[in-house]
N, C-alpha and C positions, 0 to 999 in steps of 0.2 A: 502484434496488433493487426487486426484486419476488420473488414466489414463482414458481418454475418447477416444473412437473410434467411428467414424461415416463415412458414405459414402457421399462424396461430389457430387455435381451435375454432375461432370465429370465421376462419377462412381468409383473414386479412394478412397480407404480406407485411412483415415487420423487418426493418433494417436496424442494425445496432452496431456499435463498436464492440469488437470481440477481443478478448485477451485470453490466450491459451494457457491452460494450467499444465502441471507436470504429468498428468495422466490423459491428456488429449481432450479434456472437456474445455468449455469456454465460460468465462464471465462476460456478460453482455450488458451494455448500458446504452440508452438513448435518452432523449429528452423526457420520455414518458415512463420508462420502466427500467428495472434492474432484474436481470434473469441469469440463470445458469443452465448450461447444457452438461449433463452428467458425463463422466464422473466428476464430482466436486472434490477438489483438493487444492493444495498450495501451488503457487507459481514461483519457480526459482530462477534467478538471473545470476549466473556464476560471476564471481569477481576474483581479484588477485591479491587482496590483502586479508588479514586475519580478523576483519571486522564483519559484522552481520547487520544489515539494515532490515528492519521489519516494518511492513505496512499492513494495515487491515484490509485495504482494497486497492485495486489498480488505479483508480482515479486519483487517489492520494499520492501514489507513486509517480504518476505522470505529472501531477501538480508539483512535486518536489523537483523533478527534472526541469520543469519550466522555471520554477523559482530560482534554482541554483544555476540555471543556464548551462546544463551539462547533458550529454547523451546517455551517460551511465554514472551511477554513484560508485565511489570507491568501495571495494569489498563485495561480498555476496549480498544479494537482496532476496528476501522471501516475502512474497505477498500472500497473506493468509486467505484472501478471498472470503473473509468472514471469520470472526473469532472462534467459530465452531471448529476450525482447523488448527487450533492452538496446540494440540497434543503433538503434532508433527514438529512444530517449532520448538517446543520445550525439549523434545528429544535432540534437536540439532544444536541448541544453545551451547552445550559444553565444548563444542568443536571450535569455538571462536574466542579470541582474546577480548573482544569488545562487542556488545550488542547495542545497537542504536535503534531506539523505538520511535516510530512515527505513528503512534496510535491516535485514537479518538479521545476527545475530552468529555466523554460521557461515563456513566457508571461502569459499563462493561469494559470500556477502554482503560479506565483507571484501575479496575480490578485485575485486568490482564497485565498491565504494567507492573503492578505489585507482585503478581505471580512470577513474572520473568525476573524481577529483582530478587525474589527469594531463591531462584535457581541459578543465578549468575552474579558474580561479584563486581562486574564492570559493565553497568548498564547506564546509558545516557538516554534520557527521556526527552526527545525533541519537542513533544507536545508542550512540555513545560517551558522549553527554551524559545521556540520559534512562534508558536501560535496558542499561547495559554488562554486567550479570550475567545477562541473559536472552536467549533465542534470538531473540525478536522483540518487537514492540510488543504484540501480542496476548497472548503469554505473560506479559509484564510486567503488562499491565492486569489479567489474571485474578488475579495475585498481589496487586496493589494492592486490587482489589475484595474478595478473600478477607480481607485484613487491614483492610478498611474504611478505607483511607488515600488517598482521592482528594484532589487538590489543591483548595484553596479559591479561588485566583485563576485567571483565564483567561490563556492564553498568547496572545501576539500572532500566533503562527503556529499 
């Protein structure tokens, strides 16, 4: 993660949180916008177990780290940076013993979860387990923080 500054077409200097992807592009977020710097692809965070954590976006990944109070999740993590990158994930899925999904609870996220379930026999959908009433992990975490209700124990994932 880093701060990314760039000049918009309007000439205005914009600053955003940047998250680097596997091909050197960036996903960028600030209070006002969601942008990408090409090339657009997944972000992979290597891990040491045979599990694969999957997030649609890096803000959900950062929310999970905050919620579970860890610096890194067990296993490898792939951040899709949008479900348009799902083909790369589907190709990687057979290389892992377990796939742990942290997708969105919208139509696209549910369809994506079903697609991964059809490609792998051991899928755990955390959207159903942890934040079933919320759009995504980040929205859930914002509510948890607002209610001052962070968990006391750490998660293994």
